[in-house]
N, C-alpha and C positions, 0 to 999 in steps of 0.2 A: 810770702812771695816778695821777691825783690824787683818790683815793677816800677817803671817810670810813669807815674800817673799823668804827668803833663803830656807825655808822648801819646799815651792811650787816649786822653781827652782830645788831643789834636786829631787823631785818626777818627774818633767817633764824631767829632765836629764835621770833618770832611764828608763822612757818610751821611750824616743828618742834613747838611747843607745841600748836597747833591740830591738826596732823596726828596727833600722839600721842593727843589727846583723841578725835578722830574714829575712829581705829583701835580704841581702847578701847571706844567706843560700839558699833562694828560687831561687835566680838568678844563683847560682853556681851548684845547683843540680836539677836533674829531680825528679819528684814525685817517680818514680821507685827507684832511688838511695836512696832517703830519706826513703822510706818505707822499704827498705832492711837493713837499718842501725838503730839498736836500739839506738845507741849513738846520732844520729841526731834527732831521734824522741824525746828522752829524753831532748835534748837541746831545742827543740821547746817547749815542754811542760813546762819546767822550765822557759824559757823566757816569755811565756804567763802568767804564774803564777806571775812572777815579774811585768809584765805590769799591770795586773789586780790589784795587791796590790797597786802599785803606783797610779793608776787611782782612786781607792777607797779612798786612803789616801788623795789625792788631793781634791776630792769632799767633803769628811768628814771635812777636815780642813776649806774649804771655807764655808760650811754649818754651822759648829759650831762656828768658830771664826769670820767669816765675816757676818753671817746672824742670829746668835743665834738660829739656827735650827739643833741641833745635830741629827744624824741618827744612827740607830741600824741595823747593818748588811749591806751586799753588795747591796741587792735589794732595801732596804729602802733608802740607799744612792743614788742610781741611780734614783729612783722615785722622791725623794725630789730635786735632782739636776735638773731634768726636770721641776718640778713644779715651781722652783725658777728661771728658765731660765738660769741656769749656763751652761747647754748643750742644744743643739738644739733637736728638735723632731727627726730629722734624726739620730743624734748620739744616742739618747735614743733607738730608734728602732734597731740600729745596735748593741749597747752594751748590751741590755737586754739579748739576747741569749749568748753573750760573758761572762757576769757575771754568768749566769746559768752554762755555760760551765766551768768557773773557779771553781765553787763549785763541779762540777763533777770531775775535775782534782784533786782537793785537797782531796776529800772524796771517790771517786770511780774511780780513773784514770784508773784502770785496766779494767774497763767496756767500755771505750771509744774506738771506732775504729779509728785507726791511719789515715786511708784514709779520714775519715770525718774531723778529726782535720786539716789535710793538706788542704783539699778543702776549709774549712771555712777560714783558714789562707790566702790562696792565694786570695780568694774572697774579704777579708775585712781588710787586714793588713794596708792599707792606712788610714783607719779610725783612727788609733792611732795618725797619724800626724795631722789629722783634730782636734782631741781632744786637742792636744797640742796648736794648733792655737786658738781654741775657749777659752781655759783657759788663754792664753796670752792676748787675746783681753779683756777678762773680767778684768784681773788684771790691765790693762792700764787705764781702765775707772775711 
């Protein structure tokens, strides 16, 4: 693979940094506290956008530079990453709604219910760490 390891490390760092910050926020605040604070909700949304961007950039780089299979758009990137076994079926299933959610955040964030965002985050934020582990394993091959 002809990958830029520094670029991938930078993307994975962004995912990890934002994941740690989100995890800390979830541990320090109850759902009720978070939902009452527009600043905390905005912080969560922005962190999720940054994670989605870094994940997509990671996958796009691996697909294009490592496999000669460029992708167009977030969903195409995710589908091709699964087809090329860059990510597992489990992560694909977990991240498909997340990438759709990212598009809603970017284009129609005012339509999303904060309680749904928070529930989804509490249920699946650990998948961000699994993504990092799977990419690191792939790079070491």
